[in-house]
N, C-alpha and C positions, 0 to 999 in steps of 0.2 A: 120338880123344877126349882132351881136356885133363885135367889132374889135378884140376880143379874141376867138371867136368861131373858131374851127378848129386848135387850137394851142396845141392840145394834140394828138400825133401820137401813133398808136397801131400797133405792128408788132408781128406775131406769127411764131415761128420756132419750130415745134413739141412741146416739153415739156416746152419751154421757151417763155415767152412773154416779149417784150420790150416796155415800155411806155416812150415816150419822150416828155418833155415839149419843145414846139417849138415856142417861142416868143423871139428870141435872141435879137432883136432890143431894147426890153424893159427889158433885163436881166432876161427874163422869170418871171417877176412880175405877180402875179396871181390875177385875178378878180373873182367875184362870178361865172359868166358863165364858165370861164375856170376851176375853181375848180369843178363845176358840171360835166364837161367833164372828169376831172381826176377821180372823184368818179365813173362815169359810166364805165370808162376803167378798174378800179380796180375790179368792180363787174363783168364785162365781163370775166376778167381773173379768178376770183374766181369760176365762174360758168362753166368754160371750163374743162371738165373731163380729157383732155389730158395734160393740162399745170399745172405745180406745182412749177415753178420758175419764178419770176418776176424780171426784171431789170428796175429800175426807174432811168432815166438819163435826160440830157437836151442838146439841141443844143446851140452852141455858147460858150462864155467865162464865163458864169454864170449859175449855177444850178438853183437858184431861189432867186431873191432879195427881196422876201416878197410879201405881199398883196398890192393891190391898195388902199392906204389910203384915196384917194379922196372919195371913197364910204362912209367911216366912217365920213369924214369931212362934207359931205352933210346931212347924216342921224342922226349923233350923237349917233349911236347905235353900239354895238359890232359887229365885223365882223362874229362872231359865231352865231348871232341871226338867229333863224329858221333852224339851221343846223340839219341834221338827227341825232337823239339821239343814233343811233347804231354805230356812228363813234368812233374810239379810241381817246385817248388824243392827238394823232398826226394828227388828222383831216382827217384820211383815214379809209376806211372800215376795219373791222376785217377780218382776213384770217388765216387759219392754214397752208397755203402754204408759201413757203420761199420767202422773199423779199430781193433783193440786191439793194442798193442805191449807185450811183457813182456820185461824185460831184466835181466840180472845181469852182473857182471864189467866188461867193456869195452863202451862205446858210443862209439867214437872215429871221427872223420872220417865216412866213409860210414855207419858204424854209428850215429853220432849223428843223422844225417839220417833214417835208417830209423826210429829210435826216435821222433823228433819227428813222423813221419808218422801216428802214432796219434791217434785222437780220444780214446781212453782210453789212458793211458800208466802202466804199472805197473812200478815200479823196485824191485829188490832193494836192501837196505841196502849191498850190496857194489859198487853201480854206480859206475863212473868214466866221466865224460862229457866230451867235448871235440870241437869241430869244427876239425880241425887243418890246414886247407887252407893258410893263409898261411905257417906255418913250413915247409911242404913245397913251396912255390913254386906255389901255385894261388890263384886269386881267392877271397877269403873270403866268407862268407855276409853280405853287406852288408844283406840284407833281414831278418835275424833279429829285430832290435829291433821293427820294424813288424809282422812276422808274428806274433810271440809276445808283444807288448805289454810289452817289457822297458824298464826305465830305460836312459837313454843310456849310462851308464858300464858297466853290466852287459852291455848289447848289444855294446859295443865289445870287452869281454873275450872274449865268446863268438866274435865275428867274427874276432878275431886268433888264435884257437886256444887260449885259456887253458882249462885243465881246471876243471870244477866238481865239487865234492863233492856227494854225494846230498842232503846237508842244504841246500846252496845251490840245487839244483834244486827242492827242495820249497819253500823260501822264495820263490823266483822264480815259483812256480806253473807250472813246466815239466813237472811230473808230476802225475798224478791221485792216485796213492797210492804210498807207500813201505812195504815190508813186509820182515820178516826173510827172509833168503835161502831158508830151507826152507819158507816160506809163499808163494813166488812163484806156483807152479802153482795153489794153492788160491785165492789172491786173483784170479788170472786167470779161473778158472772162475766165481767169484762174480760178477765183472763180466759175463761172458758170459751167465750166467743172468739177471742183472738186465736186460741188453739184450734178451734173448729174451722177457722178460715184457712188453715194450712192443710196440705196433703197428708193424710194419716200415715201412709207408709213411710214417707220421708221423716216425719216426726219420730216414729218409733225406731227407725234405723239409726237416726242421729243419737237417740238416747242409748240404744244398745251398744253402739260403737264407742260412745263417750265413756260408758262404764268399763269397757275393755282397756282403755288407756288411762283410767283414773289412777292416782298415786296409791290408793289403798283398795285392795280387792279382798273381800271376805271369802277366801278360798277354803277348801276342806282342811288344808294343813294349818292355816291360821285358826280355824274354828276348833280343831283338835287340841292345839296348844292352849287356847282359851279355856276350853272345858276341862282340861287337865288342871289348870289353875283354879277353876271354880270348885272342882272336887276337893282340892287341897284346902281351900278356904272354908268350904262347908263343914270341915271337920273341926273348925276352931270354935271355942267358946264365944269369941267376940261376934261371930256371925249371928247367932241367935240372940245374944245380948243387945246388939244394935237394934234389932227389930222389936224385941220385948220392950226396950226403953222407949222407943218411938210410940208403940201402942199404949204404954202406961204413962206417957207424957212426963218422963223423968230423964235426968242426965244419965247417959250410959256409963258403966264402969268397965272399961276395957282392961284386959290383962296381957294383951299382946300375943295371945295364943288361942 
């Protein structure tokens, strides 16, 4: 067993499933085994005929501080290497069911993607958000502007890993609601209750059709082009250097190849 196995908790309450990232001592930073557990939990929820609302939350003061970059530093390969091709651009399985994400502290890198996977996104006023792939030698979220309806300048900031304050997230309509930190759980429950008051099949059909008319769809063609680019980038010195420098807490020395 690795030190991150058992760090994803699963709880069922009738129609609602709560998945909790439970590695608070490491700010819920995610390794590949932990990510595999998270995927299995999502698929368990999706296959449950009674459940149609998922709450993704975390223990401790941080939602998720990102991936374990030490894995990339040792391999020199993208953290997305060999991932299931059926995953969405947010690194999670597709589902027509409703997903609620609730986050405080850090939602960085992988944590930022997981937060954006929510149909309802509830942020604590403490939230710090950033998709930090480019600074750590990984292809950035080129799709984020189209998928999230962002202005070009803001989309580029997000794609290159610039952090956004919670006020900027709210202004860009990347969150459903911002609440005081001590009100995060109450607000989450309020949204769950609101969703449970609606007819389940109507909710899920609305989500399914909305995805079909979205400006960005993560199709097999798009994914193939993305992973071709990832393969090319993985051959570069700078990919491993970015990760090694992060792990060693030093300034990276990029050579452009």
